[in-house]
PDB file of N, CA, C, O and CB in Angstrom:
ATOM      1  N   UNK A   1       9.353 127.795  25.969  1.00  0.00           N
ATOM      2  CA  UNK A   1      10.677 128.229  26.729  1.00  0.00           C
ATOM      3  C   UNK A   1      11.773 127.710  25.288  1.00  0.00           C
ATOM      4  O   UNK A   1      11.618 126.713  24.583  1.00  0.00           O
ATOM      5  CB  UNK A   1      10.970 127.158  28.616  1.00  0.00           C
ATOM      6  N   UNK A   2      12.880 128.778  25.188  1.00  0.00           N
ATOM      7  CA  UNK A   2      14.024 128.060  24.033  1.00  0.00           C
ATOM      8  C   UNK A   2      15.053 127.196  24.930  1.00  0.00           C
ATOM      9  O   UNK A   2      15.224 127.388  26.134  1.00  0.00           O
ATOM     10  CB  UNK A   2      15.074 129.410  23.038  1.00  0.00           C
ATOM     11  N   UNK A   3      15.714 126.212  24.154  1.00  0.00           N
ATOM     12  CA  UNK A   3      16.637 125.247  24.109  1.00  0.00           C
ATOM     13  C   UNK A   3      17.831 125.377  23.851  1.00  0.00           C
ATOM     14  O   UNK A   3      17.994 125.400  22.632  1.00  0.00           O
ATOM     15  CB  UNK A   3      16.369 124.522  23.481  1.00  0.00           C
ATOM     16  N   UNK A   4      18.605 125.459  24.322  1.00  0.00           N
ATOM     17  CA  UNK A   4      20.047 125.937  23.944  1.00  0.00           C
ATOM     18  C   UNK A   4      20.594 124.979  22.478  1.00  0.00           C
ATOM     19  O   UNK A   4      21.207 125.395  21.494  1.00  0.00           O
ATOM     20  CB  UNK A   4      21.190 125.614  25.478  1.00  0.00           C
ATOM     21  N   UNK A   5      20.066 123.466  22.812  1.00  0.00           N
ATOM     22  CA  UNK A   5      20.724 122.787  21.471  1.00  0.00           C
ATOM     23  C   UNK A   5      19.765 123.032  20.520  1.00  0.00           C
ATOM     24  O   UNK A   5      20.230 123.615  19.540  1.00  0.00           O
ATOM     25  CB  UNK A   5      21.049 121.155  21.508  1.00  0.00           C
ATOM     26  N   UNK A   6      18.629 122.799  20.464  1.00  0.00           N
ATOM     27  CA  UNK A   6      17.559 123.293  19.507  1.00  0.00           C
ATOM     28  C   UNK A   6      17.757 124.721  18.891  1.00  0.00           C
ATOM     29  O   UNK A   6      17.394 124.928  17.733  1.00  0.00           O
ATOM     30  CB  UNK A   6      16.224 123.296  20.244  1.00  0.00           C
ATOM     31  N   UNK A   7      18.375 125.786  19.711  1.00  0.00           N
ATOM     32  CA  UNK A   7      17.989 127.313  19.032  1.00  0.00           C
ATOM     33  C   UNK A   7      19.403 126.711  17.980  1.00  0.00           C
ATOM     34  O   UNK A   7      19.386 126.876  16.760  1.00  0.00           O
ATOM     35  CB  UNK A   7      18.181 129.302  20.338  1.00  0.00           C
ATOM     36  N   UNK A   8      20.384 126.120  18.599  1.00  0.00           N
ATOM     37  CA  UNK A   8      21.953 126.087  18.057  1.00  0.00           C
ATOM     38  C   UNK A   8      21.561 125.353  16.698  1.00  0.00           C
ATOM     39  O   UNK A   8      22.023 125.945  15.723  1.00  0.00           O
ATOM     40  CB  UNK A   8      23.262 125.101  19.164  1.00  0.00           C
ATOM     41  N   UNK A   9      21.138 124.696  16.521  1.00  0.00           N
ATOM     42  CA  UNK A   9      20.568 123.612  15.574  1.00  0.00           C
ATOM     43  C   UNK A   9      19.884 124.454  14.751  1.00  0.00           C
ATOM     44  O   UNK A   9      20.482 124.771  13.722  1.00  0.00           O
ATOM     45  CB  UNK A   9      19.629 122.437  16.193  1.00  0.00           C
ATOM     46  N   UNK A  10      18.678 124.952  14.938  1.00  0.00           N
ATOM     47  CA  UNK A  10      17.523 126.012  13.965  1.00  0.00           C
ATOM     48  C   UNK A  10      18.293 126.747  13.264  1.00  0.00           C
ATOM     49  O   UNK A  10      17.861 126.976  12.134  1.00  0.00           O
ATOM     50  CB  UNK A  10      16.467 127.126  14.762  1.00  0.00           C
ATOM     51  N   UNK A  11      19.795 127.440  13.663  1.00  0.00           N
ATOM     52  CA  UNK A  11      20.560 128.671  13.594  1.00  0.00           C
ATOM     53  C   UNK A  11      21.252 128.403  12.352  1.00  0.00           C
ATOM     54  O   UNK A  11      21.395 129.050  11.314  1.00  0.00           O
ATOM     55  CB  UNK A  11      21.523 128.989  14.843  1.00  0.00           C
ATOM     56  N   UNK A  12      21.721 127.031  12.833  1.00  0.00           N
ATOM     57  CA  UNK A  12      22.695 126.174  11.817  1.00  0.00           C
ATOM     58  C   UNK A  12      21.865 125.886  10.246  1.00  0.00           C
ATOM     59  O   UNK A  12      22.361 126.044   9.131  1.00  0.00           O
ATOM     60  CB  UNK A  12      23.083 124.461  12.667  1.00  0.00           C
ATOM     61  N   UNK A  13      20.602 125.467  10.545  1.00  0.00           N
ATOM     62  CA  UNK A  13      19.680 125.100   9.564  1.00  0.00           C
ATOM     63  C   UNK A  13      19.169 126.227   8.792  1.00  0.00           C
ATOM     64  O   UNK A  13      18.929 126.136   7.588  1.00  0.00           O
ATOM     65  CB  UNK A  13      18.624 124.404  10.139  1.00  0.00           C
ATOM     66  N   UNK A  14      18.997 127.312   9.495  1.00  0.00           N
ATOM     67  CA  UNK A  14      18.596 128.376   8.797  1.00  0.00           C
ATOM     68  C   UNK A  14      19.758 129.115   8.315  1.00  0.00           C
ATOM     69  O   UNK A  14      19.528 130.126   7.652  1.00  0.00           O
ATOM     70  CB  UNK A  14      17.738 129.166   9.555  1.00  0.00           C
ATOM     71  N   UNK A  15      20.953 128.784   8.535  1.00  0.00           N
ATOM     72  CA  UNK A  15      21.782 129.462   7.557  1.00  0.00           C
ATOM     73  C   UNK A  15      21.977 128.619   6.211  1.00  0.00           C
ATOM     74  O   UNK A  15      21.935 129.084   5.072  1.00  0.00           O
ATOM     75  CB  UNK A  15      23.159 129.764   8.215  1.00  0.00           C
ATOM     76  N   UNK A  16      22.167 127.471   6.520  1.00  0.00           N
ATOM     77  CA  UNK A  16      21.821 126.409   5.170  1.00  0.00           C
ATOM     78  C   UNK A  16      20.635 127.022   4.376  1.00  0.00           C
ATOM     79  O   UNK A  16      20.732 127.324   3.187  1.00  0.00           O
ATOM     80  CB  UNK A  16      21.293 124.700   5.690  1.00  0.00           C
ATOM     81  N   UNK A  17      19.564 127.176   5.079  1.00  0.00           N
ATOM     82  CA  UNK A  17      18.144 127.486   3.963  1.00  0.00           C
ATOM     83  C   UNK A  17      18.274 128.551   3.353  1.00  0.00           C
ATOM     84  O   UNK A  17      17.679 128.694   2.285  1.00  0.00           O
ATOM     85  CB  UNK A  17      16.684 127.675   4.563  1.00  0.00           C
ATOM     86  N   UNK A  18      18.770 129.177   3.672  1.00  0.00           N
ATOM     87  CA  UNK A  18      18.519 130.917   3.253  1.00  0.00           C
ATOM     88  C   UNK A  18      19.486 130.829   2.019  1.00  0.00           C
ATOM     89  O   UNK A  18      19.760 131.959   1.613  1.00  0.00           O
ATOM     90  CB  UNK A  18      19.125 132.370   4.650  1.00  0.00           C
ATOM     91  N   UNK A  19      20.019 129.935   1.382  1.00  0.00           N
ATOM     92  CA  UNK A  19      20.915 129.630   0.289  1.00  0.00           C
ATOM     93  C   UNK A  19      20.276 129.245  -0.515  1.00  0.00           C
ATOM     94  O   UNK A  19      20.666 129.494  -1.655  1.00  0.00           O
ATOM     95  CB  UNK A  19      21.872 128.837   0.416  1.00  0.00           C
ATOM     96  N   UNK A  20      18.941 128.426  -0.353  1.00  0.00           N
ATOM     97  CA  UNK A  20      17.718 128.628  -1.372  1.00  0.00           C
ATOM     98  C   UNK A  20      16.548 129.044  -1.063  1.00  0.00           C
ATOM     99  O   UNK A  20      15.744 128.457  -0.340  1.00  0.00           O
ATOM    100  CB  UNK A  20      17.372 127.603  -1.958  1.00  0.00           C
ATOM    101  N   UNK A  21      16.362 130.399  -1.768  1.00  0.00           N
ATOM    102  CA  UNK A  21      14.899 130.977  -1.584  1.00  0.00           C
ATOM    103  C   UNK A  21      13.804 130.301  -1.414  1.00  0.00           C
ATOM    104  O   UNK A  21      12.929 130.725  -0.659  1.00  0.00           O
ATOM    105  CB  UNK A  21      14.531 131.642  -2.518  1.00  0.00           C
ATOM    106  N   UNK A  22      13.659 128.962  -2.192  1.00  0.00           N
ATOM    107  CA  UNK A  22      12.210 128.689  -2.112  1.00  0.00           C
ATOM    108  C   UNK A  22      11.997 127.935  -1.051  1.00  0.00           C
ATOM    109  O   UNK A  22      10.877 127.476  -0.826  1.00  0.00           O
ATOM    110  CB  UNK A  22      11.635 128.055  -3.244  1.00  0.00           C
ATOM    111  N   UNK A  23      13.361 127.640  -0.019  1.00  0.00           N
ATOM    112  CA  UNK A  23      12.895 126.813   1.153  1.00  0.00           C
ATOM    113  C   UNK A  23      12.908 127.865   2.448  1.00  0.00           C
ATOM    114  O   UNK A  23      13.683 128.765   2.771  1.00  0.00           O
ATOM    115  CB  UNK A  23      13.965 125.414   1.398  1.00  0.00           C
ATOM    116  N   UNK A  24      11.706 127.335   3.027  1.00  0.00           N
ATOM    117  CA  UNK A  24      11.407 128.065   4.352  1.00  0.00           C
ATOM    118  C   UNK A  24      11.581 127.590   5.943  1.00  0.00           C
ATOM    119  O   UNK A  24      10.473 127.150   6.247  1.00  0.00           O
ATOM    120  CB  UNK A  24      10.099 128.325   4.235  1.00  0.00           C
ATOM    121  N   UNK A  25      12.041 127.533   6.542  1.00  0.00           N
ATOM    122  CA  UNK A  25      12.106 127.367   7.955  1.00  0.00           C
ATOM    123  C   UNK A  25      11.283 127.421   8.845  1.00  0.00           C
ATOM    124  O   UNK A  25      11.291 128.616   9.142  1.00  0.00           O
ATOM    125  CB  UNK A  25      12.717 127.955   8.353  1.00  0.00           C
ATOM    126  N   UNK A  26      10.635 126.976   9.420  1.00  0.00           N
ATOM    127  CA  UNK A  26       9.933 127.172  10.606  1.00  0.00           C
ATOM    128  C   UNK A  26       9.955 126.864  11.752  1.00  0.00           C
ATOM    129  O   UNK A  26       9.210 125.884  11.749  1.00  0.00           O
ATOM    130  CB  UNK A  26       9.180 126.965  10.537  1.00  0.00           C
ATOM    131  N   UNK A  27      10.350 127.030  12.967  1.00  0.00           N
ATOM    132  CA  UNK A  27      10.337 126.478  14.155  1.00  0.00           C
ATOM    133  C   UNK A  27       9.623 127.090  15.462  1.00  0.00           C
ATOM    134  O   UNK A  27       9.117 128.175  15.748  1.00  0.00           O
ATOM    135  CB  UNK A  27      11.559 126.317  14.357  1.00  0.00           C
ATOM    136  N   UNK A  28       9.823 125.913  16.085  1.00  0.00           N
ATOM    137  CA  UNK A  28       8.864 125.937  17.702  1.00  0.00           C
ATOM    138  C   UNK A  28       9.481 126.807  18.721  1.00  0.00           C
ATOM    139  O   UNK A  28      10.660 127.130  18.574  1.00  0.00           O
ATOM    140  CB  UNK A  28       8.793 124.330  18.565  1.00  0.00           C
ATOM    141  N   UNK A  29       8.631 127.328  20.002  1.00  0.00           N
ATOM    142  CA  UNK A  29       9.593 127.869  20.640  1.00  0.00           C
ATOM    143  C   UNK A  29      10.722 127.523  21.063  1.00  0.00           C
ATOM    144  O   UNK A  29      11.648 128.333  21.106  1.00  0.00           O
ATOM    145  CB  UNK A  29       9.267 128.180  21.323  1.00  0.00           C
ATOM    146  N   UNK A  30      10.819 126.576  21.356  1.00  0.00           N
ATOM    147  CA  UNK A  30      12.227 125.844  21.611  1.00  0.00           C
ATOM    148  C   UNK A  30      13.257 125.875  20.798  1.00  0.00           C
ATOM    149  O   UNK A  30      14.390 125.664  21.230  1.00  0.00           O
ATOM    150  CB  UNK A  30      12.127 124.591  21.731  1.00  0.00           C
ATOM    151  N   UNK A  31      13.042 126.117  19.627  1.00  0.00           N
ATOM    152  CA  UNK A  31      13.987 126.292  18.595  1.00  0.00           C
ATOM    153  C   UNK A  31      14.170 127.939  18.137  1.00  0.00           C
ATOM    154  O   UNK A  31      14.794 128.251  17.123  1.00  0.00           O
ATOM    155  CB  UNK A  31      13.482 125.359  17.368  1.00  0.00           C
ATOM    156  N   UNK A  32      13.550 128.901  19.013  1.00  0.00           N
ATOM    157  CA  UNK A  32      13.412 130.239  18.955  1.00  0.00           C
ATOM    158  C   UNK A  32      12.615 130.526  17.763  1.00  0.00           C
ATOM    159  O   UNK A  32      13.203 131.205  16.922  1.00  0.00           O
ATOM    160  CB  UNK A  32      14.684 130.913  18.969  1.00  0.00           C
ATOM    161  N   UNK A  33      11.019 130.053  17.396  1.00  0.00           N
ATOM    162  CA  UNK A  33      10.649 130.350  16.778  1.00  0.00           C
ATOM    163  C   UNK A  33       9.324 131.073  17.671  1.00  0.00           C
ATOM    164  O   UNK A  33       9.550 131.358  18.847  1.00  0.00           O
ATOM    165  CB  UNK A  33      10.741 129.460  15.871  1.00  0.00           C
ATOM    166  N   UNK A  34       8.064 131.336  17.140  1.00  0.00           N
ATOM    167  CA  UNK A  34       6.924 131.876  17.867  1.00  0.00           C
ATOM    168  C   UNK A  34       5.975 130.932  18.299  1.00  0.00           C
ATOM    169  O   UNK A  34       5.473 130.966  19.423  1.00  0.00           O
ATOM    170  CB  UNK A  34       6.254 132.809  17.120  1.00  0.00           C
ATOM    171  N   UNK A  35       5.650 129.885  17.234  1.00  0.00           N
ATOM    172  CA  UNK A  35       4.689 128.967  17.777  1.00  0.00           C
ATOM    173  C   UNK A  35       4.814 127.587  17.575  1.00  0.00           C
ATOM    174  O   UNK A  35       5.862 127.210  17.051  1.00  0.00           O
ATOM    175  CB  UNK A  35       3.530 129.265  17.355  1.00  0.00           C
ATOM    176  N   UNK A  36       3.413 126.200  18.080  1.00  0.00           N
ATOM    177  CA  UNK A  36       3.627 125.330  18.002  1.00  0.00           C
ATOM    178  C   UNK A  36       3.680 125.143  16.549  1.00  0.00           C
ATOM    179  O   UNK A  36       3.302 126.075  15.840  1.00  0.00           O
ATOM    180  CB  UNK A  36       2.991 124.759  18.739  1.00  0.00           C
ATOM    181  N   UNK A  37       4.181 123.852  15.916  1.00  0.00           N
ATOM    182  CA  UNK A  37       3.885 123.533  15.120  1.00  0.00           C
ATOM    183  C   UNK A  37       3.316 122.043  14.824  1.00  0.00           C
ATOM    184  O   UNK A  37       3.824 120.976  15.170  1.00  0.00           O
ATOM    185  CB  UNK A  37       4.662 123.945  14.676  1.00  0.00           C
ATOM    186  N   UNK A  38       2.478 122.196  14.310  1.00  0.00           N
ATOM    187  CA  UNK A  38       1.079 120.502  14.428  1.00  0.00           C
ATOM    188  C   UNK A  38       1.691 120.294  13.367  1.00  0.00           C
ATOM    189  O   UNK A  38       2.003 121.271  12.686  1.00  0.00           O
ATOM    190  CB  UNK A  38      -1.107 120.476  14.296  1.00  0.00           C
ATOM    191  N   UNK A  39       2.063 118.847  12.891  1.00  0.00           N
ATOM    192  CA  UNK A  39       1.738 118.055  12.034  1.00  0.00           C
ATOM    193  C   UNK A  39       0.480 116.913  11.694  1.00  0.00           C
ATOM    194  O   UNK A  39      -0.185 116.282  12.515  1.00  0.00           O
ATOM    195  CB  UNK A  39       2.645 117.658  12.096  1.00  0.00           C
ATOM    196  N   UNK A  40       0.421 116.890  10.611  1.00  0.00           N
ATOM    197  CA  UNK A  40      -1.186 116.748  10.314  1.00  0.00           C
ATOM    198  C   UNK A  40      -0.857 115.580   9.189  1.00  0.00           C
ATOM    199  O   UNK A  40       0.058 115.710   8.376  1.00  0.00           O
ATOM    200  CB  UNK A  40      -2.168 118.410   9.633  1.00  0.00           C
ATOM    201  N   UNK A  41      -1.961 114.102   9.265  1.00  0.00           N
ATOM    202  CA  UNK A  41      -2.192 113.477   8.222  1.00  0.00           C
ATOM    203  C   UNK A  41      -2.716 114.089   7.220  1.00  0.00           C
ATOM    204  O   UNK A  41      -3.483 114.993   7.548  1.00  0.00           O
ATOM    205  CB  UNK A  41      -2.776 112.608   8.444  1.00  0.00           C
ATOM    206  N   UNK A  42      -2.566 113.906   5.998  1.00  0.00           N
ATOM    207  CA  UNK A  42      -3.237 114.245   4.572  1.00  0.00           C
ATOM    208  C   UNK A  42      -4.398 114.165   4.954  1.00  0.00           C
ATOM    209  O   UNK A  42      -4.895 113.262   5.627  1.00  0.00           O
ATOM    210  CB  UNK A  42      -3.000 113.366   3.294  1.00  0.00           C
ATOM    211  N   UNK A  43      -5.066 115.433   4.404  1.00  0.00           N
ATOM    212  CA  UNK A  43      -6.770 115.593   4.357  1.00  0.00           C
ATOM    213  C   UNK A  43      -6.626 117.001   5.219  1.00  0.00           C
ATOM    214  O   UNK A  43      -5.671 117.777   5.259  1.00  0.00           O
ATOM    215  CB  UNK A  43      -7.935 114.070   5.275  1.00  0.00           C
ATOM    216  N   UNK A  44      -8.028 117.065   5.960  1.00  0.00           N
ATOM    217  CA  UNK A  44      -8.125 118.477   6.479  1.00  0.00           C
ATOM    218  C   UNK A  44      -7.747 118.497   7.882  1.00  0.00           C
ATOM    219  O   UNK A  44      -8.302 117.697   8.636  1.00  0.00           O
ATOM    220  CB  UNK A  44      -9.534 119.075   6.327  1.00  0.00           C
ATOM    221  N   UNK A  45      -6.773 119.402   8.386  1.00  0.00           N
ATOM    222  CA  UNK A  45      -6.223 119.408   9.514  1.00  0.00           C
ATOM    223  C   UNK A  45      -7.284 119.469  10.568  1.00  0.00           C
ATOM    224  O   UNK A  45      -8.190 120.301  10.516  1.00  0.00           O
ATOM    225  CB  UNK A  45      -5.300 120.414   9.562  1.00  0.00           C
ATOM    226  N   UNK A  46      -7.181 118.679  11.423  1.00  0.00           N
ATOM    227  CA  UNK A  46      -8.003 118.611  12.825  1.00  0.00           C
ATOM    228  C   UNK A  46      -7.326 117.892  13.880  1.00  0.00           C
ATOM    229  O   UNK A  46      -6.297 117.255  13.655  1.00  0.00           O
ATOM    230  CB  UNK A  46      -9.383 117.904  12.679  1.00  0.00           C
ATOM    231  N   UNK A  47      -7.918 117.975  15.144  1.00  0.00           N
ATOM    232  CA  UNK A  47      -7.809 117.249  16.384  1.00  0.00           C
ATOM    233  C   UNK A  47      -7.382 115.750  15.588  1.00  0.00           C
ATOM    234  O   UNK A  47      -6.212 115.368  15.582  1.00  0.00           O
ATOM    235  CB  UNK A  47      -9.397 117.289  17.434  1.00  0.00           C
ATOM    236  N   UNK A  48      -8.155 115.204  15.128  1.00  0.00           N
ATOM    237  CA  UNK A  48      -8.009 114.377  14.653  1.00  0.00           C
ATOM    238  C   UNK A  48      -6.933 113.262  14.085  1.00  0.00           C
ATOM    239  O   UNK A  48      -6.515 112.187  14.514  1.00  0.00           O
ATOM    240  CB  UNK A  48      -8.473 114.758  14.267  1.00  0.00           C
ATOM    241  N   UNK A  49      -6.691 114.066  12.890  1.00  0.00           N
ATOM    242  CA  UNK A  49      -5.437 114.202  12.269  1.00  0.00           C
ATOM    243  C   UNK A  49      -4.186 114.740  12.789  1.00  0.00           C
ATOM    244  O   UNK A  49      -3.337 115.061  11.957  1.00  0.00           O
ATOM    245  CB  UNK A  49      -5.637 114.820  11.341  1.00  0.00           C
ATOM    246  N   UNK A  50      -3.988 114.859  13.752  1.00  0.00           N
ATOM    247  CA  UNK A  50      -2.905 115.980  14.293  1.00  0.00           C
ATOM    248  C   UNK A  50      -2.177 114.401  14.850  1.00  0.00           C
ATOM    249  O   UNK A  50      -2.560 113.545  15.648  1.00  0.00           O
ATOM    250  CB  UNK A  50      -3.544 117.593  15.770  1.00  0.00           C
ATOM    251  N   UNK A  51      -1.030 114.540  14.028  1.00  0.00           N
ATOM    252  CA  UNK A  51       0.415 113.581  15.002  1.00  0.00           C
ATOM    253  C   UNK A  51       1.001 113.696  15.674  1.00  0.00           C
ATOM    254  O   UNK A  51       1.299 112.844  16.511  1.00  0.00           O
ATOM    255  CB  UNK A  51       1.360 113.206  14.767  1.00  0.00           C
ATOM    256  N   UNK A  52       1.453 114.893  15.590  1.00  0.00           N
ATOM    257  CA  UNK A  52       2.533 114.868  16.553  1.00  0.00           C
ATOM    258  C   UNK A  52       2.860 116.838  16.236  1.00  0.00           C
ATOM    259  O   UNK A  52       2.449 117.436  15.242  1.00  0.00           O
ATOM    260  CB  UNK A  52       4.069 113.407  16.027  1.00  0.00           C
ATOM    261  N   UNK A  53       3.511 117.344  17.152  1.00  0.00           N
ATOM    262  CA  UNK A  53       4.172 118.778  16.843  1.00  0.00           C
ATOM    263  C   UNK A  53       5.453 118.849  17.032  1.00  0.00           C
ATOM    264  O   UNK A  53       6.113 118.802  18.070  1.00  0.00           O
ATOM    265  CB  UNK A  53       3.683 119.858  17.609  1.00  0.00           C
ATOM    266  N   UNK A  54       5.870 119.011  15.513  1.00  0.00           N
ATOM    267  CA  UNK A  54       7.431 118.917  15.619  1.00  0.00           C
ATOM    268  C   UNK A  54       8.363 120.211  16.158  1.00  0.00           C
ATOM    269  O   UNK A  54       7.767 121.167  16.654  1.00  0.00           O
ATOM    270  CB  UNK A  54       7.925 118.597  14.160  1.00  0.00           C
ATOM    271  N   UNK A  55       9.586 120.230  16.074  1.00  0.00           N
ATOM    272  CA  UNK A  55      10.208 121.228  16.517  1.00  0.00           C
ATOM    273  C   UNK A  55      10.837 122.078  15.200  1.00  0.00           C
ATOM    274  O   UNK A  55      11.060 123.270  15.415  1.00  0.00           O
ATOM    275  CB  UNK A  55      11.208 120.696  17.539  1.00  0.00           C
ATOM    276  N   UNK A  56      11.053 121.706  14.239  1.00  0.00           N
ATOM    277  CA  UNK A  56      11.147 122.570  12.665  1.00  0.00           C
ATOM    278  C   UNK A  56      10.548 121.699  11.782  1.00  0.00           C
ATOM    279  O   UNK A  56      10.207 120.517  11.821  1.00  0.00           O
ATOM    280  CB  UNK A  56      12.768 122.933  11.995  1.00  0.00           C
ATOM    281  N   UNK A  57      10.499 122.802  10.783  1.00  0.00           N
ATOM    282  CA  UNK A  57       9.963 121.975   9.447  1.00  0.00           C
ATOM    283  C   UNK A  57      10.419 122.481   8.513  1.00  0.00           C
ATOM    284  O   UNK A  57      10.634 123.651   8.831  1.00  0.00           O
ATOM    285  CB  UNK A  57       8.568 121.879   9.132  1.00  0.00           C
ATOM    286  N   UNK A  58      10.751 122.289   7.378  1.00  0.00           N
ATOM    287  CA  UNK A  58      11.281 122.997   5.752  1.00  0.00           C
ATOM    288  C   UNK A  58      10.360 122.728   4.871  1.00  0.00           C
ATOM    289  O   UNK A  58      10.019 121.634   4.419  1.00  0.00           O
ATOM    290  CB  UNK A  58      12.699 122.399   5.008  1.00  0.00           C
ATOM    291  N   UNK A  59       9.876 124.033   4.594  1.00  0.00           N
ATOM    292  CA  UNK A  59       8.501 123.752   3.515  1.00  0.00           C
ATOM    293  C   UNK A  59       9.678 124.285   2.008  1.00  0.00           C
ATOM    294  O   UNK A  59      10.591 125.104   2.119  1.00  0.00           O
ATOM    295  CB  UNK A  59       6.501 125.251   3.951  1.00  0.00           C
ATOM    296  N   UNK A  60       9.329 123.610   0.832  1.00  0.00           N
ATOM    297  CA  UNK A  60       9.835 124.174  -0.337  1.00  0.00           C
ATOM    298  C   UNK A  60       8.291 123.977  -1.339  1.00  0.00           C
ATOM    299  O   UNK A  60       7.844 122.850  -1.555  1.00  0.00           O
ATOM    300  CB  UNK A  60      11.420 123.253  -0.909  1.00  0.00           C
ATOM    301  N   UNK A  61       7.796 124.894  -1.729  1.00  0.00           N
ATOM    302  CA  UNK A  61       7.065 125.540  -2.585  1.00  0.00           C
ATOM    303  C   UNK A  61       5.595 124.859  -2.055  1.00  0.00           C
ATOM    304  O   UNK A  61       4.785 124.326  -2.813  1.00  0.00           O
ATOM    305  CB  UNK A  61       7.585 125.316  -4.201  1.00  0.00           C
ATOM    306  N   UNK A  62       5.494 124.948  -1.121  1.00  0.00           N
ATOM    307  CA  UNK A  62       4.347 124.805   0.258  1.00  0.00           C
ATOM    308  C   UNK A  62       4.396 123.233   0.542  1.00  0.00           C
ATOM    309  O   UNK A  62       3.605 122.757   1.356  1.00  0.00           O
ATOM    310  CB  UNK A  62       2.430 125.346  -0.166  1.00  0.00           C
ATOM    311  N   UNK A  63       5.046 122.663   0.073  1.00  0.00           N
ATOM    312  CA  UNK A  63       5.167 121.391   0.754  1.00  0.00           C
ATOM    313  C   UNK A  63       6.297 121.258   1.433  1.00  0.00           C
ATOM    314  O   UNK A  63       7.374 121.823   1.248  1.00  0.00           O
ATOM    315  CB  UNK A  63       5.075 120.340  -0.054  1.00  0.00           C
ATOM    316  N   UNK A  64       5.877 120.195   2.519  1.00  0.00           N
ATOM    317  CA  UNK A  64       7.034 119.492   3.702  1.00  0.00           C
ATOM    318  C   UNK A  64       8.089 118.827   3.319  1.00  0.00           C
ATOM    319  O   UNK A  64       7.947 117.755   2.730  1.00  0.00           O
ATOM    320  CB  UNK A  64       6.505 118.467   4.599  1.00  0.00           C
ATOM    321  N   UNK A  65       9.564 119.445   3.637  1.00  0.00           N
ATOM    322  CA  UNK A  65      10.065 118.275   2.528  1.00  0.00           C
ATOM    323  C   UNK A  65      11.113 117.928   3.572  1.00  0.00           C
ATOM    324  O   UNK A  65      12.075 117.260   3.192  1.00  0.00           O
ATOM    325  CB  UNK A  65      10.720 118.780   0.720  1.00  0.00           C
ATOM    326  N   UNK A  66      11.002 118.496   5.498  1.00  0.00           N
ATOM    327  CA  UNK A  66      11.843 118.027   5.772  1.00  0.00           C
ATOM    328  C   UNK A  66      11.086 118.491   7.184  1.00  0.00           C
ATOM    329  O   UNK A  66      10.384 119.502   7.151  1.00  0.00           O
ATOM    330  CB  UNK A  66      13.189 118.323   5.144  1.00  0.00           C
ATOM    331  N   UNK A  67      11.262 117.618   8.632  1.00  0.00           N
ATOM    332  CA  UNK A  67      10.777 117.972   9.667  1.00  0.00           C
ATOM    333  C   UNK A  67      11.401 117.038  10.826  1.00  0.00           C
ATOM    334  O   UNK A  67      11.453 115.817  10.677  1.00  0.00           O
ATOM    335  CB  UNK A  67       9.360 117.974   9.494  1.00  0.00           C
ATOM    336  N   UNK A  68      11.943 117.782  12.163  1.00  0.00           N
ATOM    337  CA  UNK A  68      12.457 117.199  13.237  1.00  0.00           C
ATOM    338  C   UNK A  68      11.747 117.452  14.175  1.00  0.00           C
ATOM    339  O   UNK A  68      11.231 118.550  14.385  1.00  0.00           O
ATOM    340  CB  UNK A  68      13.609 117.455  13.506  1.00  0.00           C
ATOM    341  N   UNK A  69      11.599 116.151  15.069  1.00  0.00           N
ATOM    342  CA  UNK A  69      10.858 116.307  16.317  1.00  0.00           C
ATOM    343  C   UNK A  69      11.573 115.268  16.796  1.00  0.00           C
ATOM    344  O   UNK A  69      11.789 114.189  16.244  1.00  0.00           O
ATOM    345  CB  UNK A  69       9.252 116.230  16.384  1.00  0.00           C
ATOM    346  N   UNK A  70      12.197 115.938  18.647  1.00  0.00           N
ATOM    347  CA  UNK A  70      12.934 114.967  19.439  1.00  0.00           C
ATOM    348  C   UNK A  70      11.860 114.519  20.404  1.00  0.00           C
ATOM    349  O   UNK A  70      12.114 113.672  21.260  1.00  0.00           O
ATOM    350  CB  UNK A  70      14.272 115.567  20.167  1.00  0.00           C
TER     351      UNK A  70
END
């Protein structure tokens, strides 16, 4: 379910990240995205290595450079 504050923050971050073509913004449903964003410890992604579901994540060259969780 979309959350008004999360949606507004994600819109602002999206506008900034669009200025940098190698950045990709991912958002969970509360932020206007379509899926949950599990965050894992290094290694094989699994239930054992999942540490959180984040609200937003920015990647650069397939590496996480920023994530936000409330």
